[in-house]
C-alpha positions in Angstrom: 0.1 -0.1 0.1 2.9 2.5 0.5 4.6 1.9 -2.9 0.5 2.5 -3.9 0.2 5.1 -2.0 3.7 6.5 -3.3 2.8 6.2 -7.1 -0.5 8.1 -6.5 1.3 11.2 -4.7 4.2 11.0 -7.9 1.3 10.5 -10.9 -0.3 13.5 -8.7 3.5 15.4 -9.1 4.1 14.7 -12.8 0.4 16.1 -14.1 1.3 19.6 -12.8 2.9 21.4 -15.8 5.1 23.9 -15.9 3.9 26.8 -17.7 4.3 31.2 -17.8 1.8 33.8 -17.2 0.6 34.7 -20.4 -3.3 35.5 -20.2 -5.9 33.4 -21.2 -7.3 33.6 -25.0 -9.8 31.7 -26.9 -9.8 29.9 -30.0 -12.3 28.3 -31.5 -12.1 24.7 -32.2 -14.7 23.4 -33.5 -18.3 25.0 -35.1 -21.9 23.5 -34.5 -24.6 23.1 -38.0 -27.4 24.6 -37.3 -26.3 27.0 -34.7 -28.6 30.0 -34.5 -27.8 33.2 -36.7 -26.9 36.4 -34.8 -25.6 39.4 -35.3 -23.9 41.5 -33.1 -22.9 45.5 -34.0 -20.3 47.1 -31.7 -21.9 49.2 -29.4 -21.8 53.4 -30.4 -19.4 55.0 -28.1 -18.8 58.0 -30.3 -20.2 59.7 -27.4 -17.9 59.6 -24.4 -14.4 61.5 -23.8 -11.9 58.9 -24.0 -11.6 54.6 -26.2 -13.0 52.2 -23.6 -11.0 49.8 -22.9 -12.8 46.9 -23.7 -14.5 46.2 -26.8 -18.1 44.9 -25.9 -19.8 44.0 -28.7 -16.5 41.3 -28.9 -16.6 40.2 -25.6 -20.3 39.7 -25.9 -19.7 37.4 -29.9 -16.8 35.9 -28.7 -19.4 34.8 -25.6 -22.6 33.2 -28.0 -20.3 31.7 -30.1 -18.2 29.9 -27.5 -21.7 28.3 -26.4 -22.5 26.4 -29.4 -25.9 27.4 -29.5 -25.4 30.6 -32.1 -23.1 31.7 -34.8 -22.3 35.2 -34.5 -21.9 37.3 -37.4 -18.3 38.3 -39.0 -18.2 42.4 -38.4 -16.2 42.8 -41.3 -20.1 40.6 -43.4 -21.9 43.0 -41.3 -24.6 44.8 -43.6 -25.0 48.1 -41.7 -24.1 49.4 -38.3 -27.0 50.4 -36.1 -27.4 51.0 -32.5 -31.1 51.9 -31.7 -34.0 49.7 -33.1 -35.6 52.4 -35.1 -32.4 52.6 -37.3 -32.7 48.8 -38.3 -34.2 47.9 -42.0 -34.8 44.4 -40.9 -35.0 43.0 -44.8 -31.2 43.8 -45.6 -30.5 41.2 -41.9 -32.4 38.8 -43.3 -30.6 38.8 -46.9 -27.9 38.3 -45.0 -28.8 35.2 -43.7 -29.7 36.6 -39.5 -32.7 35.6 -37.2 -31.2 37.7 -34.2 -29.7 40.7 -34.0 -28.2 42.6 -31.2 -27.5 46.4 -30.2 -26.5 48.5 -28.0 -24.7 51.8 -27.4 -22.3 53.8 -24.0 -23.5 56.9 -22.8 -20.9 58.3 -19.7 -22.8 59.1 -16.5 -19.3 60.7 -15.2 -16.0 60.0 -15.6 -15.5 56.2 -14.9 -19.3 55.4 -15.2 -21.1 54.6 -17.6 -24.7 53.8 -18.7 -24.6 50.3 -21.4 -28.1 50.0 -23.3 -29.0 47.2 -26.0 -31.8 45.4 -27.1 -32.1 42.1 -28.9 -34.1 41.8 -31.9 -35.9 39.4 -33.6 -35.2 39.9 -37.5 -38.0 37.7 -38.7 -40.5 38.9 -36.9 -39.0 42.1 -37.1 -39.7 43.0 -33.3 -37.5 43.3 -30.3 -37.0 40.4 -27.5 -34.8 42.1 -25.1 -33.8 45.6 -23.9 -32.4 46.7 -21.2 -30.0 49.2 -19.2 -27.5 49.2 -17.2 -24.6 51.0 -15.1 -20.7 50.0 -14.6 -18.1 52.0 -13.6 -14.9 51.0 -15.8 -13.4 48.0 -13.6 -16.6 46.2 -13.9 -17.3 46.6 -17.9 -16.2 43.0 -18.8 -18.0 41.7 -16.3 -21.4 43.6 -17.8 -21.0 42.5 -21.0 -20.5 38.8 -20.1 -24.4 39.7 -17.7 -25.2 40.9 -21.5 -24.2 37.4 -22.8 -26.3 36.2 -20.1 -29.3 38.0 -21.0 -28.8 37.2 -24.5 -28.0 33.4 -23.8 -31.5 32.9 -21.6 -33.7 34.9 -24.3 -33.0 32.3 -26.8 -32.7 29.3 -25.3 -34.8 29.4 -22.8 -31.9 28.9 -19.9 -29.7 30.7 -17.7 -26.2 31.2 -19.0 -23.6 31.0 -17.9 -20.5 33.5 -19.0 -20.5 35.8 -16.1 -19.2 32.7 -13.8 -15.8 32.1 -13.0 -13.1 29.1 -13.4 -10.2 28.2 -11.0 -7.2 26.2 -11.8 -3.4 25.4 -11.5 -0.8 27.6 -12.8 3.3 26.0 -12.2 6.2 28.3 -13.9 9.5 28.3 -14.0 11.6 31.3 -13.7 15.2 30.5 -11.9 13.1 28.8 -9.9 9.3 26.7 -10.0 6.2 28.5 -8.9 2.7 27.1 -8.2 0.2 29.2 -8.2 -4.1 29.3 -7.5 -5.4 31.8 -9.9 -8.9 32.5 -11.1 -10.2 33.8 -14.4 -13.7 34.6 -15.9 -15.3 32.1 -17.2 -13.5 33.2 -20.8 -10.0 33.3 -19.7 -9.7 36.8 -18.0 -9.1 39.0 -15.7 -7.2 35.8 -14.2 -6.1 36.6 -10.6 -4.0 34.5 -7.7 -5.1 33.4 -5.6 -2.5 31.9 -3.6 2.0 31.5 -4.9 4.0 28.8 -3.9 7.0 27.0 -4.2 5.9 24.0 -3.4 2.4 21.7 -5.3 -0.6 23.0 -5.5 -4.0 20.8 -6.5 -7.6 19.8 -6.7 -9.1 23.1 -5.7 -13.1 23.4 -5.4 -15.4 26.1 -5.0 -17.9 27.0 -2.1 -21.6 26.5 -3.4 -22.1 30.9 -3.2 -18.9 30.8 -5.0 -17.0 33.3 -2.0 -14.3 30.5 -1.1 -11.6 27.8 -2.4 -10.5 24.7 -0.8 -7.4 23.3 -2.0 -4.5 21.0 -1.3 -1.2 22.5 -1.0 2.6 21.2 0.0 3.9 24.2 1.0 5.0 22.3 4.2 6.0 19.3 2.2 3.2 17.2 3.0 -0.5 17.1 1.5 -2.4 19.5 3.7 -5.4 20.9 2.9 -6.7 24.8 3.2 -9.9 27.0 3.0 -9.9 30.5 1.3 -11.6 33.0 1.1 -11.4 35.2 -1.9 -12.1 38.4 -1.3 -10.4 38.5 1.6 -7.3 36.3 1.2 -8.4 34.7 4.8 -7.3 30.7 4.8 -7.3 28.2 7.7 -6.0 24.8 7.4 -8.6 22.1 7.9 -7.0 18.9 7.5 -3.2 18.1 8.2 -3.4 14.8 9.4 -0.6 11.9 9.4 -0.2 10.9 5.5 -2.8 11.9 2.6 -4.5 15.0 2.7 -6.4 14.9 -0.5 -8.9 16.3 -3.0 -11.4 18.3 -0.9 -15.1 18.6 -2.5 -17.7 20.6 -1.1 -21.2 19.5 -0.2 -24.0 21.3 -1.7 -25.1 23.5 1.4 -21.6 24.8 2.4 -21.1 22.6 5.3 -19.3 19.6 4.9 -16.2 18.9 2.7 -15.6 15.3 1.3 -11.8 14.6 1.4 -9.3 11.5 0.8 -7.5 10.8 4.0 -5.2 8.3 5.1 -4.5 8.4 8.7 -6.0 5.3 9.2 -4.3 3.2 6.7 -5.2 3.3 3.2 -7.2 6.2 1.5 -10.2 6.4 2.2 -13.5 8.6 1.8 -14.3 11.2 4.7 -16.5 13.5 5.4 -15.9 17.1 7.7 -17.6 19.5 9.0 -15.7 22.4 8.8 -17.3 24.2 11.8 -16.9 21.6 14.1 -14.0 19.4 12.4 -15.8 16.4 13.0 -14.8 13.3 10.6 -16.6 10.7 9.7 -14.7 7.8 7.8 -17.0 6.1 4.2 -15.2 3.6 2.5 -12.4 1.4 4.5 -10.9 -0.6 2.1 -7.7 -1.5 1.2 -7.9 -0.3 -2.6 -7.3 3.8 -3.3 -10.7 5.8 -2.7 -10.4 8.6 -3.6 -11.7 12.1 -5.9 -15.1 12.3 -4.1 -18.0 14.6 -5.3 -21.4 15.0 -3.9 -24.8 14.2 -5.1 -27.6 17.4 -5.5 -29.6 16.3 -2.6 -26.4 16.2 -0.1 -27.2 12.5 0.7 -24.4 10.3 -2.0 -20.9 10.7 -2.6 -19.2 10.0 -6.0 -15.5 8.7 -6.1 -12.7 6.6 -7.7 -12.1 3.3 -6.4 -9.6 0.6 -7.8 -11.2 -1.4 -5.5 -12.5 -3.7 -8.7 -9.2 -4.0 -9.9 -9.0 -1.1 -12.5 -10.6 2.3 -11.6 -14.2 2.9 -11.6 -16.7 5.3 -10.3 -18.8 4.0 -7.2 -21.6 5.8 -4.9 -21.7 5.6 -1.1 -23.9 7.0 1.2 -23.0 10.0 3.6 -24.5 7.1 6.5 -21.7 4.6 5.0 -22.9 1.0 3.7 -21.6 -0.8 1.3 -20.4 1.3 -1.9 -22.3 0.8 -5.6 -20.2 0.7 -8.5 -22.3 3.0 -11.2 -19.1 2.4 -14.5 -18.8 -1.1 -16.1 -17.9 0.3 -19.5 -13.7 0.5 -19.9 -11.2 -0.6 -18.3 -10.6 3.4 -16.4 -13.2 5.4 -15.2 -12.2 8.5 -12.6 -12.7 11.7 -12.0 -16.5 12.3 -11.8 -18.1 16.1 -12.3 -22.0 15.5 -11.9 -24.3 17.2 -13.4 -26.4 20.0 -12.1 -29.6 18.6 -12.8 -27.7 15.5 -11.1 -28.7 13.8 -14.1 -24.9 13.5 -16.1 -21.6 12.6 -15.0 -18.7 13.1 -16.8 -15.6 10.9 -16.5 -11.8 11.2 -17.8 -12.7 7.3 -19.7 -9.6 5.5 -20.8 -9.2 2.8 -23.6 -6.2 1.6 -25.3 -4.3 3.6 -24.2 -6.6 7.0 -24.8 -8.2 9.2 -22.0 -11.5 11.0 -23.1 -14.2 12.9 -21.6 -17.1 10.9 -21.4 -20.4 11.6 -20.4 -23.1 8.9 -18.6 -26.2 9.5 -18.8 -27.5 8.2 -15.1 -31.0 6.3 -15.6 -30.4 4.7 -18.4 -26.5 3.6 -18.5 -25.5 5.3 -22.1 -21.8 6.5 -22.1 -20.8 9.1 -24.8 -17.2 10.0 -25.4 -17.2 14.0 -26.0 -13.9 15.0 -26.2 -11.2 13.6 -29.2 -7.8 14.5 -27.6 -5.6 11.4 -25.7 -4.7 12.9 -22.2 -8.1 14.7 -20.9 -8.8 14.9 -17.6 -10.0 17.0 -14.9 -13.8 17.2 -16.4 -16.0 20.1 -14.8 -19.4 21.2 -15.1 -20.5 24.9 -16.1 -23.4 26.2 -13.4 -26.2 25.4 -16.3 -24.5 22.3 -17.0 -24.6 23.1 -20.8 -20.7 22.6 -20.9 -17.8 21.1 -19.8 -14.2 22.4 -19.2 -10.9 20.1 -18.8 -7.8 20.3 -19.2 -5.9 17.9 -22.5 -2.1 17.4 -23.4 -1.3 18.3 -26.7 2.3 17.8 -27.4 4.4 19.0 -24.2 1.8 21.8 -23.5 -1.0 21.5 -21.3 -4.5 23.7 -22.3 -8.0 23.7 -21.3 -10.5 23.1 -23.4 -14.6 23.2 -23.2 -16.9 21.0 -25.2 -21.3 21.2 -24.9 -22.5 18.1 -23.5 -23.4 16.5 -27.0 -20.0 16.7 -28.1 -20.8 19.2 -30.8 -19.0 22.3 -30.3 -15.9 22.6 -28.6 -13.3 26.0 -28.1 -9.6 26.4 -26.0 -8.5 28.8 -23.3 -4.8 28.5 -25.3 -1.9 29.2 -23.2 0.8 30.7 -25.6 3.4 30.5 -22.8 2.8 27.2 -21.2 0.8 24.5 -19.6 -3.0 25.1 -17.2 -4.8 22.5 -15.2 -7.4 21.0 -13.6 -9.4 23.8 -14.1 -13.1 23.5 -12.0 -15.9 26.3 -13.4 -17.5 28.4 -9.9 -21.2 28.8 -9.2 -23.4 31.1 -10.4 -23.5 34.6 -8.9 -26.7 34.6 -6.2 -28.9 37.2 -8.1 
């Protein structure tokens, strides 16, 4: 067992890449046949005293393109540049093959304070579907653009948009010495902020349900320990530092507990920890390696990875304990579960003939669908609206972040020309 645990920790460490500090950028790697055509006209900023630091329409266009549901018309192909609905000649947009049109403008209220107005128009019906006005300070213009994308996406699809959300991931970079960084960024990879820097590895970030804190594993004391860090204040506390392995923290839906992996009593097993009382409860007891716990939506069960059947598979155990039940049977390698917000689907790393891809399991039917085409894909994480899956993939000697739609048809890459990033996790919706 000591050898197996050493191999497990070694594999976790080897999975940590070297990377630089460049910002993430979006690269659309696959379009979707049948996506709804929409045009986003550059917002009118002609009356501002100075140029805006961001292009609002460009951000909205990028967001909507990444959804896979909508296809935004190239800016160079726009037949006109209206900024108000009463300026729109609908026949021109119908002739250009567009079904929806977004127009907008920005007004300066005072230095650094703006009012953004936009309208979503139905080209075929020649009517307004949505109109909004919102205040924005210079520092949150990008967030307002993501909000506009969310409004548009929800109006057209009926599903809440997840563009104005955040992701977390681990970056490792090498200057004169290796450095590891836990970062948080917007869902499109911009506005990256450092949460923690360390000379020793950081891994397994996990968002609290309210999006205000991250749990993670740090080796800063030369051994794995679990911390919780409040993002707004940077205040943090060590939550688990037992002998042996302390790993893979996962928040319960109510935010009161963490599921985690401890080896203090022998083999790595699944425990729950009350974050207020620090009371521990052991859920599994087996000589195999039990790891990567995630909570079910109702908070009554935990899904985890175990090699107790001889190969890594997914199991479910109740939070009151009991005999774990195996839930994956197709293939010899299924790990790293992520549960959809509605609880109907599981994504996982699915291994087949030396290829490791992201697959999705429909829990009721048991149908397994492979979503990705990489050979070393890892760490899937559902978007909070359940429509996309964020994951990491190794291409050549570099690692990248990708997102794929739940039907596998739309995919985009958050590319980083300077190096690699890993272990992404998509944060929750902000409270309305």
